[in-house]
C-alpha angles and dihedrals in degrees: 000000000000122000089247092056092047091053090047092052092049092049089053091053092051091050091049092050092049090051093058113109114256093248091057092060118072110245126207118223126187114213122199119215136164099235090205105075107088131223092017092051131343144156117247127215090271091056093253122140112241138166146086095306094044091055092043095048093047091051092050090050092048094052094043091049092240130142107229128195123193123222122194113222133168108256098236090059099037099099094048088049091053092049089048089055096244084137138359103236143014126230104170110124087278117165121220105245133167090242093055092044088065088068108027141014127241139212120235111293118268104185142006138182132176123259115241143169128256130195139169112285088234094052119109085230090071090068096033094055096031133216124318108294142180124317115263117211111227098195095094135029098251130163089251091054092047092049093050093048093046091052092049093047092051093049098041101039109133093007129123116242122193123214138164112260123249092021135124087249091060088050091054092053091048092049102040110016102042109134090012101074137019109241120217116194126218134192092222138014089236090065090046090054090052091054093048088054091047092049094241090127128031097220143359129221121207144122118307086231088065099043099046098058089039092059089056092060131072093255091057103037092107094048126103123198107223144188132358124336117232130215141155126040109054090001088072137218099301134288118309142168111273118221134173118277111276095010094133094161095059092041090054092051091057096038091053093043094048093047090055095045093048092049095052094043098249094125090051092048092051091047091053090048096051106023100028089231137063108268096170117143117202 
């Protein structure tokens, strides 16, 4: 074959490949996660990312015929990193809130759990706040919401409460406990748990999905989950996949994948595996 014919054949192949629809070509997506928020996402002793969201994201990628790469990123910088295109999506236990929607878009939610306080079992706060109780919706100023907040304020006044920075839980303390408690910020909930055990903070505030598995491990055996759980309002609509504003293609990949995995029970099965309860959000 002449050189001219070879070039012509190669050109034809390139044109044909370019003409393939986007969904026929395997796409690579980079997903940002914290890697320090067990059981949603964590880093095991071998340095491998594991957890509910890692399993869920990998299954979405598999079914959507996408090559996915995971990128570990501190939570307080994860939205700026997405906007700066360090990765294409966020799966990091991130709740869909109005404040975050000003900066990024989200897929449909895939899981959601209430936020709740935890203290040492031997702390007077365990009795003052009481055992874990019903979830209180925060979307409207109801008598139940007022009663729950009044009880917390009375018990926690003058105390130090630890919380992970840049989270919906920090927002709650700023909005409803300002002037009541001293807030101490942490980079991870694991470090918060260490300080509860050491008595450096009086209480911690995080997702129930974090506290429950933690209490079943050695590091959390002295911890009691207390009081009402809170959801709705500033706590958002559940946890979703964060994507850049206007990135409809990436959003569709995760929306379609999540819809399929909810329908066939995969999200529920993974939640039961990692959280020990069904945290699926429709």
